[in-house]
mmCIF file of the N, C-alpha and C atoms, coordinates in Angstrom:
data_MODEL
# 
_entry.id   MODEL 
# 
loop_
_atom_site.group_PDB 
_atom_site.id 
_atom_site.type_symbol 
_atom_site.label_atom_id 
_atom_site.label_alt_id 
_atom_site.label_comp_id 
_atom_site.label_asym_id 
_atom_site.label_entity_id 
_atom_site.label_seq_id 
_atom_site.pdbx_PDB_ins_code 
_atom_site.Cartn_x 
_atom_site.Cartn_y 
_atom_site.Cartn_z 
_atom_site.occupancy 
_atom_site.B_iso_or_equiv 
_atom_site.pdbx_formal_charge 
_atom_site.auth_seq_id 
_atom_site.auth_comp_id 
_atom_site.auth_asym_id 
_atom_site.auth_atom_id 
_atom_site.pdbx_PDB_model_num 
ATOM 1   N N  . MET A 1 1  ? -26.860 19.323  14.661  1.00 0.00 ? 1  MET A N  1 
ATOM 2   C CA . MET A 1 1  ? -26.570 20.106  13.495  1.00 0.00 ? 1  MET A CA 1 
ATOM 3   C C  . MET A 1 1  ? -27.883 20.421  12.805  1.00 0.00 ? 1  MET A C  1 
ATOM 4   N N  . ALA A 1 2  ? -28.053 21.651  12.401  1.00 0.00 ? 2  ALA A N  1 
ATOM 5   C CA . ALA A 1 2  ? -29.281 22.104  11.778  1.00 0.00 ? 2  ALA A CA 1 
ATOM 6   C C  . ALA A 1 2  ? -29.377 21.564  10.352  1.00 0.00 ? 2  ALA A C  1 
ATOM 7   N N  . ILE A 1 3  ? -30.622 21.365  9.925   1.00 0.00 ? 3  ILE A N  1 
ATOM 8   C CA . ILE A 1 3  ? -30.857 20.920  8.551   1.00 0.00 ? 3  ILE A CA 1 
ATOM 9   C C  . ILE A 1 3  ? -30.392 22.008  7.603   1.00 0.00 ? 3  ILE A C  1 
ATOM 10  N N  . GLY A 1 4  ? -29.732 21.605  6.530   1.00 0.00 ? 4  GLY A N  1 
ATOM 11  C CA . GLY A 1 4  ? -29.249 22.565  5.552   1.00 0.00 ? 4  GLY A CA 1 
ATOM 12  C C  . GLY A 1 4  ? -27.850 23.088  5.844   1.00 0.00 ? 4  GLY A C  1 
ATOM 13  N N  . THR A 1 5  ? -27.307 22.735  7.007   1.00 0.00 ? 5  THR A N  1 
ATOM 14  C CA . THR A 1 5  ? -25.950 23.162  7.333   1.00 0.00 ? 5  THR A CA 1 
ATOM 15  C C  . THR A 1 5  ? -24.975 22.236  6.634   1.00 0.00 ? 5  THR A C  1 
ATOM 16  N N  . HIS A 1 6  ? -24.026 22.819  5.956   1.00 0.00 ? 6  HIS A N  1 
ATOM 17  C CA . HIS A 1 6  ? -23.045 22.018  5.225   1.00 0.00 ? 6  HIS A CA 1 
ATOM 18  C C  . HIS A 1 6  ? -21.741 21.956  5.998   1.00 0.00 ? 6  HIS A C  1 
ATOM 19  N N  . LEU A 1 7  ? -21.180 20.753  6.046   1.00 0.00 ? 7  LEU A N  1 
ATOM 20  C CA . LEU A 1 7  ? -19.902 20.564  6.714   1.00 0.00 ? 7  LEU A CA 1 
ATOM 21  C C  . LEU A 1 7  ? -18.772 20.834  5.734   1.00 0.00 ? 7  LEU A C  1 
ATOM 22  N N  . THR A 1 8  ? -17.693 21.368  6.272   1.00 0.00 ? 8  THR A N  1 
ATOM 23  C CA . THR A 1 8  ? -16.497 21.526  5.441   1.00 0.00 ? 8  THR A CA 1 
ATOM 24  C C  . THR A 1 8  ? -15.870 20.151  5.263   1.00 0.00 ? 8  THR A C  1 
ATOM 25  N N  . GLN A 1 9  ? -14.976 20.024  4.305   1.00 0.00 ? 9  GLN A N  1 
ATOM 26  C CA . GLN A 1 9  ? -14.292 18.753  4.078   1.00 0.00 ? 9  GLN A CA 1 
ATOM 27  C C  . GLN A 1 9  ? -13.525 18.334  5.330   1.00 0.00 ? 9  GLN A C  1 
ATOM 28  N N  . LYS A 1 10 ? -12.934 19.307  6.010   1.00 0.00 ? 10 LYS A N  1 
ATOM 29  C CA . LYS A 1 10 ? -12.176 19.014  7.235   1.00 0.00 ? 10 LYS A CA 1 
ATOM 30  C C  . LYS A 1 10 ? -13.105 18.445  8.315   1.00 0.00 ? 10 LYS A C  1 
ATOM 31  N N  . GLU A 1 11 ? -14.310 19.015  8.441   1.00 0.00 ? 11 GLU A N  1 
ATOM 32  C CA . GLU A 1 11 ? -15.266 18.528  9.438   1.00 0.00 ? 11 GLU A CA 1 
ATOM 33  C C  . GLU A 1 11 ? -15.750 17.122  9.088   1.00 0.00 ? 11 GLU A C  1 
ATOM 34  N N  . LYS A 1 12 ? -15.998 16.874  7.808   1.00 0.00 ? 12 LYS A N  1 
ATOM 35  C CA . LYS A 1 12 ? -16.423 15.541  7.374   1.00 0.00 ? 12 LYS A CA 1 
ATOM 36  C C  . LYS A 1 12 ? -15.350 14.508  7.687   1.00 0.00 ? 12 LYS A C  1 
ATOM 37  N N  . GLN A 1 13 ? -14.110 14.871  7.397   1.00 0.00 ? 13 GLN A N  1 
ATOM 38  C CA . GLN A 1 13 ? -12.995 13.960  7.654   1.00 0.00 ? 13 GLN A CA 1 
ATOM 39  C C  . GLN A 1 13 ? -12.869 13.671  9.144   1.00 0.00 ? 13 GLN A C  1 
ATOM 40  N N  . LYS A 1 14 ? -13.035 14.694  9.966   1.00 0.00 ? 14 LYS A N  1 
ATOM 41  C CA . LYS A 1 14 ? -12.943 14.525  11.421  1.00 0.00 ? 14 LYS A CA 1 
ATOM 42  C C  . LYS A 1 14 ? -14.027 13.574  11.925  1.00 0.00 ? 14 LYS A C  1 
ATOM 43  N N  . ARG A 1 15 ? -15.250 13.748  11.436  1.00 0.00 ? 15 ARG A N  1 
ATOM 44  C CA . ARG A 1 15 ? -16.343 12.865  11.846  1.00 0.00 ? 15 ARG A CA 1 
ATOM 45  C C  . ARG A 1 15 ? -16.095 11.430  11.392  1.00 0.00 ? 15 ARG A C  1 
ATOM 46  N N  . TYR A 1 16 ? -15.640 11.295  10.161  1.00 0.00 ? 16 TYR A N  1 
ATOM 47  C CA . TYR A 1 16 ? -15.363 9.966   9.613   1.00 0.00 ? 16 TYR A CA 1 
ATOM 48  C C  . TYR A 1 16 ? -14.312 9.258   10.457  1.00 0.00 ? 16 TYR A C  1 
ATOM 49  N N  . ARG A 1 17 ? -13.235 9.954   10.757  1.00 0.00 ? 17 ARG A N  1 
ATOM 50  C CA . ARG A 1 17 ? -12.173 9.352   11.579  1.00 0.00 ? 17 ARG A CA 1 
ATOM 51  C C  . ARG A 1 17 ? -12.667 9.033   12.986  1.00 0.00 ? 17 ARG A C  1 
ATOM 52  N N  . SER A 1 18 ? -13.504 9.879   13.529  1.00 0.00 ? 18 SER A N  1 
ATOM 53  C CA . SER A 1 18 ? -14.066 9.614   14.859  1.00 0.00 ? 18 SER A CA 1 
ATOM 54  C C  . SER A 1 18 ? -14.907 8.344   14.849  1.00 0.00 ? 18 SER A C  1 
ATOM 55  N N  . ARG A 1 19 ? -15.725 8.165   13.807  1.00 0.00 ? 19 ARG A N  1 
ATOM 56  C CA . ARG A 1 19 ? -16.533 6.942   13.695  1.00 0.00 ? 19 ARG A CA 1 
ATOM 57  C C  . ARG A 1 19 ? -15.632 5.705   13.638  1.00 0.00 ? 19 ARG A C  1 
ATOM 58  N N  . LEU A 1 20 ? -14.576 5.771   12.862  1.00 0.00 ? 20 LEU A N  1 
ATOM 59  C CA . LEU A 1 20 ? -13.668 4.636   12.762  1.00 0.00 ? 20 LEU A CA 1 
ATOM 60  C C  . LEU A 1 20 ? -12.978 4.355   14.094  1.00 0.00 ? 20 LEU A C  1 
ATOM 61  N N  . ARG A 1 21 ? -12.578 5.408   14.800  1.00 0.00 ? 21 ARG A N  1 
ATOM 62  C CA . ARG A 1 21 ? -11.927 5.205   16.111  1.00 0.00 ? 21 ARG A CA 1 
ATOM 63  C C  . ARG A 1 21 ? -12.889 4.558   17.098  1.00 0.00 ? 21 ARG A C  1 
ATOM 64  N N  . ARG A 1 22 ? -14.172 4.971   17.054  1.00 0.00 ? 22 ARG A N  1 
ATOM 65  C CA . ARG A 1 22 ? -15.166 4.360   17.950  1.00 0.00 ? 22 ARG A CA 1 
ATOM 66  C C  . ARG A 1 22 ? -15.338 2.877   17.643  1.00 0.00 ? 22 ARG A C  1 
ATOM 67  N N  . LYS A 1 23 ? -15.056 2.479   16.419  1.00 0.00 ? 23 LYS A N  1 
ATOM 68  C CA . LYS A 1 23 ? -15.135 1.070   16.024  1.00 0.00 ? 23 LYS A CA 1 
ATOM 69  C C  . LYS A 1 23 ? -13.861 0.309   16.387  1.00 0.00 ? 23 LYS A C  1 
ATOM 70  N N  . GLY A 1 24 ? -12.912 1.000   17.011  1.00 0.00 ? 24 GLY A N  1 
ATOM 71  C CA . GLY A 1 24 ? -11.684 0.344   17.445  1.00 0.00 ? 24 GLY A CA 1 
ATOM 72  C C  . GLY A 1 24 ? -10.559 0.362   16.430  1.00 0.00 ? 24 GLY A C  1 
ATOM 73  N N  . LEU A 1 25 ? -10.689 1.196   15.413  1.00 0.00 ? 25 LEU A N  1 
ATOM 74  C CA . LEU A 1 25 ? -9.652  1.284   14.392  1.00 0.00 ? 25 LEU A CA 1 
ATOM 75  C C  . LEU A 1 25 ? -8.755  2.491   14.634  1.00 0.00 ? 25 LEU A C  1 
ATOM 76  N N  . ARG A 1 26 ? -7.586  2.471   14.035  1.00 0.00 ? 26 ARG A N  1 
ATOM 77  C CA . ARG A 1 26 ? -6.690  3.619   14.121  1.00 0.00 ? 26 ARG A CA 1 
ATOM 78  C C  . ARG A 1 26 ? -6.003  3.812   12.776  1.00 0.00 ? 26 ARG A C  1 
ATOM 79  N N  . PRO A 1 27 ? -5.651  5.041   12.446  1.00 0.00 ? 27 PRO A N  1 
ATOM 80  C CA . PRO A 1 27 ? -4.979  5.269   11.167  1.00 0.00 ? 27 PRO A CA 1 
ATOM 81  C C  . PRO A 1 27 ? -3.527  4.816   11.221  1.00 0.00 ? 27 PRO A C  1 
ATOM 82  N N  . VAL A 1 28 ? -3.057  4.317   10.089  1.00 0.00 ? 28 VAL A N  1 
ATOM 83  C CA . VAL A 1 28 ? -1.670  3.880   9.961   1.00 0.00 ? 28 VAL A CA 1 
ATOM 84  C C  . VAL A 1 28 ? -1.141  4.418   8.637   1.00 0.00 ? 28 VAL A C  1 
ATOM 85  N N  . GLN A 1 29 ? 0.016   5.019   8.665   1.00 0.00 ? 29 GLN A N  1 
ATOM 86  C CA . GLN A 1 29 ? 0.641   5.522   7.450   1.00 0.00 ? 29 GLN A CA 1 
ATOM 87  C C  . GLN A 1 29 ? 1.753   4.565   7.058   1.00 0.00 ? 29 GLN A C  1 
ATOM 88  N N  . ILE A 1 30 ? 1.749   4.165   5.797   1.00 0.00 ? 30 ILE A N  1 
ATOM 89  C CA . ILE A 1 30 ? 2.748   3.220   5.306   1.00 0.00 ? 30 ILE A CA 1 
ATOM 90  C C  . ILE A 1 30 ? 3.502   3.857   4.146   1.00 0.00 ? 30 ILE A C  1 
ATOM 91  N N  . TRP A 1 31 ? 4.817   3.856   4.242   1.00 0.00 ? 31 TRP A N  1 
ATOM 92  C CA . TRP A 1 31 ? 5.663   4.366   3.171   1.00 0.00 ? 31 TRP A CA 1 
ATOM 93  C C  . TRP A 1 31 ? 6.158   3.184   2.366   1.00 0.00 ? 31 TRP A C  1 
ATOM 94  N N  . VAL A 1 32 ? 5.977   3.247   1.066   1.00 0.00 ? 32 VAL A N  1 
ATOM 95  C CA . VAL A 1 32 ? 6.400   2.168   0.175   1.00 0.00 ? 32 VAL A CA 1 
ATOM 96  C C  . VAL A 1 32 ? 7.291   2.739   -0.923  1.00 0.00 ? 32 VAL A C  1 
ATOM 97  N N  . PRO A 1 33 ? 8.090   1.904   -1.561  1.00 0.00 ? 33 PRO A N  1 
ATOM 98  C CA . PRO A 1 33 ? 8.939   2.408   -2.645  1.00 0.00 ? 33 PRO A CA 1 
ATOM 99  C C  . PRO A 1 33 ? 8.095   2.991   -3.782  1.00 0.00 ? 33 PRO A C  1 
ATOM 100 N N  . ASP A 1 34 ? 8.604   4.044   -4.381  1.00 0.00 ? 34 ASP A N  1 
ATOM 101 C CA . ASP A 1 34 ? 7.929   4.678   -5.513  1.00 0.00 ? 34 ASP A CA 1 
ATOM 102 C C  . ASP A 1 34 ? 8.305   3.913   -6.771  1.00 0.00 ? 34 ASP A C  1 
ATOM 103 N N  . THR A 1 35 ? 7.352   3.165   -7.307  1.00 0.00 ? 35 THR A N  1 
ATOM 104 C CA . THR A 1 35 ? 7.618   2.331   -8.479  1.00 0.00 ? 35 THR A CA 1 
ATOM 105 C C  . THR A 1 35 ? 7.893   3.158   -9.729  1.00 0.00 ? 35 THR A C  1 
ATOM 106 N N  . ARG A 1 36 ? 7.619   4.461   -9.665  1.00 0.00 ? 36 ARG A N  1 
ATOM 107 C CA . ARG A 1 36 ? 7.878   5.343   -10.813 1.00 0.00 ? 36 ARG A CA 1 
ATOM 108 C C  . ARG A 1 36 ? 9.272   5.950   -10.767 1.00 0.00 ? 36 ARG A C  1 
ATOM 109 N N  . ALA A 1 37 ? 9.974   5.765   -9.665  1.00 0.00 ? 37 ALA A N  1 
ATOM 110 C CA . ALA A 1 37 ? 11.286  6.377   -9.487  1.00 0.00 ? 37 ALA A CA 1 
ATOM 111 C C  . ALA A 1 37 ? 12.323  5.760   -10.428 1.00 0.00 ? 37 ALA A C  1 
ATOM 112 N N  . ALA A 1 38 ? 13.226  6.609   -10.868 1.00 0.00 ? 38 ALA A N  1 
ATOM 113 C CA . ALA A 1 38 ? 14.335  6.129   -11.706 1.00 0.00 ? 38 ALA A CA 1 
ATOM 114 C C  . ALA A 1 38 ? 15.124  5.089   -10.916 1.00 0.00 ? 38 ALA A C  1 
ATOM 115 N N  . GLY A 1 39 ? 15.455  4.006   -11.554 1.00 0.00 ? 39 GLY A N  1 
ATOM 116 C CA . GLY A 1 39 ? 16.255  2.983   -10.904 1.00 0.00 ? 39 GLY A CA 1 
ATOM 117 C C  . GLY A 1 39 ? 15.463  1.934   -10.145 1.00 0.00 ? 39 GLY A C  1 
ATOM 118 N N  . PHE A 1 40 ? 14.143  2.118   -10.037 1.00 0.00 ? 40 PHE A N  1 
ATOM 119 C CA . PHE A 1 40 ? 13.343  1.161   -9.275  1.00 0.00 ? 40 PHE A CA 1 
ATOM 120 C C  . PHE A 1 40 ? 13.442  -0.244  -9.875  1.00 0.00 ? 40 PHE A C  1 
ATOM 121 N N  . SER A 1 41 ? 13.228  -0.354  -11.181 1.00 0.00 ? 41 SER A N  1 
ATOM 122 C CA . SER A 1 41 ? 13.266  -1.670  -11.841 1.00 0.00 ? 41 SER A CA 1 
ATOM 123 C C  . SER A 1 41 ? 14.630  -2.328  -11.696 1.00 0.00 ? 41 SER A C  1 
ATOM 124 N N  . ALA A 1 42 ? 15.679  -1.552  -11.860 1.00 0.00 ? 42 ALA A N  1 
ATOM 125 C CA . ALA A 1 42 ? 17.033  -2.099  -11.729 1.00 0.00 ? 42 ALA A CA 1 
ATOM 126 C C  . ALA A 1 42 ? 17.272  -2.625  -10.315 1.00 0.00 ? 42 ALA A C  1 
ATOM 127 N N  . GLU A 1 43 ? 16.813  -1.892  -9.328  1.00 0.00 ? 43 GLU A N  1 
ATOM 128 C CA . GLU A 1 43 ? 16.974  -2.332  -7.940  1.00 0.00 ? 43 GLU A CA 1 
ATOM 129 C C  . GLU A 1 43 ? 16.178  -3.613  -7.684  1.00 0.00 ? 43 GLU A C  1 
ATOM 130 N N  . CYS A 1 44 ? 14.986  -3.709  -8.260  1.00 0.00 ? 44 CYS A N  1 
ATOM 131 C CA . CYS A 1 44 ? 14.183  -4.936  -8.119  1.00 0.00 ? 44 CYS A CA 1 
ATOM 132 C C  . CYS A 1 44 ? 14.923  -6.132  -8.699  1.00 0.00 ? 44 CYS A C  1 
ATOM 133 N N  . ARG A 1 45 ? 15.468  -5.951  -9.900  1.00 0.00 ? 45 ARG A N  1 
ATOM 134 C CA . ARG A 1 45 ? 16.219  -7.047  -10.527 1.00 0.00 ? 45 ARG A CA 1 
ATOM 135 C C  . ARG A 1 45 ? 17.414  -7.440  -9.667  1.00 0.00 ? 45 ARG A C  1 
ATOM 136 N N  . LYS A 1 46 ? 18.122  -6.460  -9.149  1.00 0.00 ? 46 LYS A N  1 
ATOM 137 C CA . LYS A 1 46 ? 19.299  -6.719  -8.310  1.00 0.00 ? 46 LYS A CA 1 
ATOM 138 C C  . LYS A 1 46 ? 18.912  -7.531  -7.071  1.00 0.00 ? 46 LYS A C  1 
ATOM 139 N N  . GLN A 1 47 ? 17.840  -7.108  -6.403  1.00 0.00 ? 47 GLN A N  1 
ATOM 140 C CA . GLN A 1 47 ? 17.419  -7.808  -5.197  1.00 0.00 ? 47 GLN A CA 1 
ATOM 141 C C  . GLN A 1 47 ? 16.883  -9.203  -5.504  1.00 0.00 ? 47 GLN A C  1 
ATOM 142 N N  . ALA A 1 48 ? 16.220  -9.349  -6.653  1.00 0.00 ? 48 ALA A N  1 
ATOM 143 C CA . ALA A 1 48 ? 15.721  -10.671 -7.053  1.00 0.00 ? 48 ALA A CA 1 
ATOM 144 C C  . ALA A 1 48 ? 16.883  -11.617 -7.313  1.00 0.00 ? 48 ALA A C  1 
ATOM 145 N N  . ARG A 1 49 ? 17.932  -11.117 -7.970  1.00 0.00 ? 49 ARG A N  1 
ATOM 146 C CA . ARG A 1 49 ? 19.119  -11.957 -8.219  1.00 0.00 ? 49 ARG A CA 1 
ATOM 147 C C  . ARG A 1 49 ? 19.742  -12.394 -6.897  1.00 0.00 ? 49 ARG A C  1 
ATOM 148 N N  . LEU A 1 50 ? 19.843  -11.460 -5.959  1.00 0.00 ? 50 LEU A N  1 
ATOM 149 C CA . LEU A 1 50 ? 20.419  -11.814 -4.651  1.00 0.00 ? 50 LEU A CA 1 
ATOM 150 C C  . LEU A 1 50 ? 19.551  -12.835 -3.923  1.00 0.00 ? 50 LEU A C  1 
ATOM 151 N N  . ALA A 1 51 ? 18.250  -12.622 -3.958  1.00 0.00 ? 51 ALA A N  1 
ATOM 152 C CA . ALA A 1 51 ? 17.334  -13.528 -3.259  1.00 0.00 ? 51 ALA A CA 1 
ATOM 153 C C  . ALA A 1 51 ? 17.335  -14.919 -3.890  1.00 0.00 ? 51 ALA A C  1 
ATOM 154 N N  . SER A 1 52 ? 17.545  -14.995 -5.201  1.00 0.00 ? 52 SER A N  1 
ATOM 155 C CA . SER A 1 52 ? 17.502  -16.292 -5.886  1.00 0.00 ? 52 SER A CA 1 
ATOM 156 C C  . SER A 1 52 ? 18.615  -17.231 -5.445  1.00 0.00 ? 52 SER A C  1 
ATOM 157 N N  . ARG A 1 53 ? 19.603  -16.701 -4.766  1.00 0.00 ? 53 ARG A N  1 
ATOM 158 C CA . ARG A 1 53 ? 20.719  -17.526 -4.278  1.00 0.00 ? 53 ARG A CA 1 
ATOM 159 C C  . ARG A 1 53 ? 20.345  -18.357 -3.056  1.00 0.00 ? 53 ARG A C  1 
ATOM 160 N N  . PHE A 1 54 ? 19.211  -18.054 -2.445  1.00 0.00 ? 54 PHE A N  1 
ATOM 161 C CA . PHE A 1 54 ? 18.836  -18.708 -1.196  1.00 0.00 ? 54 PHE A CA 1 
ATOM 162 C C  . PHE A 1 54 ? 17.588  -19.559 -1.394  1.00 0.00 ? 54 PHE A C  1 
ATOM 163 N N  . ALA A 1 55 ? 17.681  -20.837 -1.061  1.00 0.00 ? 55 ALA A N  1 
ATOM 164 C CA . ALA A 1 55 ? 16.594  -21.788 -1.267  1.00 0.00 ? 55 ALA A CA 1 
ATOM 165 C C  . ALA A 1 55 ? 15.302  -21.358 -0.572  1.00 0.00 ? 55 ALA A C  1 
ATOM 166 N N  . GLN A 1 56 ? 15.425  -20.767 0.607   1.00 0.00 ? 56 GLN A N  1 
ATOM 167 C CA . GLN A 1 56 ? 14.210  -20.389 1.350   1.00 0.00 ? 56 GLN A CA 1 
ATOM 168 C C  . GLN A 1 56 ? 13.440  -19.266 0.661   1.00 0.00 ? 56 GLN A C  1 
ATOM 169 N N  . GLU A 1 57 ? 14.049  -18.591 -0.295  1.00 0.00 ? 57 GLU A N  1 
ATOM 170 C CA . GLU A 1 57 ? 13.382  -17.512 -1.027  1.00 0.00 ? 57 GLU A CA 1 
ATOM 171 C C  . GLU A 1 57 ? 12.650  -18.012 -2.278  1.00 0.00 ? 57 GLU A C  1 
ATOM 172 N N  . LYS A 1 58 ? 12.887  -19.254 -2.676  1.00 0.00 ? 58 LYS A N  1 
ATOM 173 C CA . LYS A 1 58 ? 12.289  -19.787 -3.910  1.00 0.00 ? 58 LYS A CA 1 
ATOM 174 C C  . LYS A 1 58 ? 10.761  -19.691 -3.930  1.00 0.00 ? 58 LYS A C  1 
ATOM 175 N N  . PRO A 1 59 ? 10.040  -20.047 -2.859  1.00 0.00 ? 59 PRO A N  1 
ATOM 176 C CA . PRO A 1 59 ? 8.571   -19.939 -2.912  1.00 0.00 ? 59 PRO A CA 1 
ATOM 177 C C  . PRO A 1 59 ? 8.094   -18.484 -3.092  1.00 0.00 ? 59 PRO A C  1 
ATOM 178 N N  . ALA A 1 60 ? 8.742   -17.572 -2.437  1.00 0.00 ? 60 ALA A N  1 
ATOM 179 C CA . ALA A 1 60 ? 8.356   -16.166 -2.574  1.00 0.00 ? 60 ALA A CA 1 
ATOM 180 C C  . ALA A 1 60 ? 8.624   -15.666 -3.988  1.00 0.00 ? 60 ALA A C  1 
ATOM 181 N N  . LEU A 1 61 ? 9.767   -16.020 -4.542  1.00 0.00 ? 61 LEU A N  1 
ATOM 182 C CA . LEU A 1 61 ? 10.100  -15.603 -5.906  1.00 0.00 ? 61 LEU A CA 1 
ATOM 183 C C  . LEU A 1 61 ? 9.158   -16.237 -6.925  1.00 0.00 ? 61 LEU A C  1 
ATOM 184 N N  . ALA A 1 62 ? 8.770   -17.487 -6.694  1.00 0.00 ? 62 ALA A N  1 
ATOM 185 C CA . ALA A 1 62 ? 7.827   -18.151 -7.590  1.00 0.00 ? 62 ALA A CA 1 
ATOM 186 C C  . ALA A 1 62 ? 6.479   -17.436 -7.565  1.00 0.00 ? 62 ALA A C  1 
ATOM 187 N N  . PHE A 1 63 ? 6.040   -17.055 -6.368  1.00 0.00 ? 63 PHE A N  1 
ATOM 188 C CA . PHE A 1 63 ? 4.778   -16.325 -6.230  1.00 0.00 ? 63 PHE A CA 1 
ATOM 189 C C  . PHE A 1 63 ? 4.839   -14.979 -6.945  1.00 0.00 ? 63 PHE A C  1 
ATOM 190 N N  . ILE A 1 64 ? 5.917   -14.263 -6.754  1.00 0.00 ? 64 ILE A N  1 
ATOM 191 C CA . ILE A 1 64 ? 6.083   -12.958 -7.402  1.00 0.00 ? 64 ILE A CA 1 
ATOM 192 C C  . ILE A 1 64 ? 6.063   -13.117 -8.921  1.00 0.00 ? 64 ILE A C  1 
ATOM 193 N N  . SER A 1 65 ? 6.755   -14.127 -9.422  1.00 0.00 ? 65 SER A N  1 
ATOM 194 C CA . SER A 1 65 ? 6.765   -14.371 -10.866 1.00 0.00 ? 65 SER A CA 1 
ATOM 195 C C  . SER A 1 65 ? 5.369   -14.688 -11.378 1.00 0.00 ? 65 SER A C  1 
ATOM 196 N N  . GLU A 1 66 ? 4.625   -15.441 -10.594 1.00 0.00 ? 66 GLU A N  1 
ATOM 197 C CA . GLU A 1 66 ? 3.276   -15.836 -10.999 1.00 0.00 ? 66 GLU A CA 1 
ATOM 198 C C  . GLU A 1 66 ? 2.335   -14.628 -11.098 1.00 0.00 ? 66 GLU A C  1 
ATOM 199 N N  . ILE A 1 67 ? 2.439   -13.705 -10.166 1.00 0.00 ? 67 ILE A N  1 
ATOM 200 C CA . ILE A 1 67 ? 1.501   -12.575 -10.160 1.00 0.00 ? 67 ILE A CA 1 
ATOM 201 C C  . ILE A 1 67 ? 2.017   -11.353 -10.911 1.00 0.00 ? 67 ILE A C  1 
ATOM 202 N N  . ALA A 1 68 ? 3.245   -11.386 -11.358 1.00 0.00 ? 68 ALA A N  1 
ATOM 203 C CA . ALA A 1 68 ? 3.852   -10.210 -11.995 1.00 0.00 ? 68 ALA A CA 1 
ATOM 204 C C  . ALA A 1 68 ? 3.091   -9.741  -13.223 1.00 0.00 ? 68 ALA A C  1 
ATOM 205 N N  . ASP A 1 69 ? 2.453   -10.637 -13.926 1.00 0.00 ? 69 ASP A N  1 
ATOM 206 C CA . ASP A 1 69 ? 1.759   -10.274 -15.153 1.00 0.00 ? 69 ASP A CA 1 
ATOM 207 C C  . ASP A 1 69 ? 0.259   -10.057 -14.969 1.00 0.00 ? 69 ASP A C  1 
ATOM 208 N N  . TRP A 1 70 ? -0.225  -10.047 -13.727 1.00 0.00 ? 70 TRP A N  1 
ATOM 209 C CA . TRP A 1 70 ? -1.643  -9.812  -13.499 1.00 0.00 ? 70 TRP A CA 1 
ATOM 210 C C  . TRP A 1 70 ? -2.022  -8.439  -14.034 1.00 0.00 ? 70 TRP A C  1 
ATOM 211 N N  . ASP A 1 71 ? -3.206  -8.340  -14.542 1.00 0.00 ? 71 ASP A N  1 
ATOM 212 C CA . ASP A 1 71 ? -3.723  -7.073  -15.037 1.00 0.00 ? 71 ASP A CA 1 
ATOM 213 C C  . ASP A 1 71 ? -3.992  -6.150  -13.849 1.00 0.00 ? 71 ASP A C  1 
ATOM 214 N N  . HIS A 1 72 ? -3.488  -4.937  -13.904 1.00 0.00 ? 72 HIS A N  1 
ATOM 215 C CA . HIS A 1 72 ? -3.617  -3.981  -12.796 1.00 0.00 ? 72 HIS A CA 1 
ATOM 216 C C  . HIS A 1 72 ? -4.789  -3.039  -12.959 1.00 0.00 ? 72 HIS A C  1 
ATOM 217 N N  . THR A 1 73 ? -5.787  -3.389  -13.734 1.00 0.00 ? 73 THR A N  1 
ATOM 218 C CA . THR A 1 73 ? -6.944  -2.520  -13.918 1.00 0.00 ? 73 THR A CA 1 
ATOM 219 C C  . THR A 1 73 ? -8.056  -2.868  -12.993 1.00 0.00 ? 73 THR A C  1 
# 
């Protein structure tokens, strides 16, 4: 590539991904619940109530309770 030649954003992204692939990595897309969606909090409470009925869920629920108030900044 000649000095002074500028890459488009698409070209930069392609090179970046190529470098990562050469390092043995691959892209992964993960879909997660939208915490801003209407009803999200209610569904969380519902699932927490259901999970609290099972002893094997107690450590996970305790952990969630412990970190729930962490500062997200």
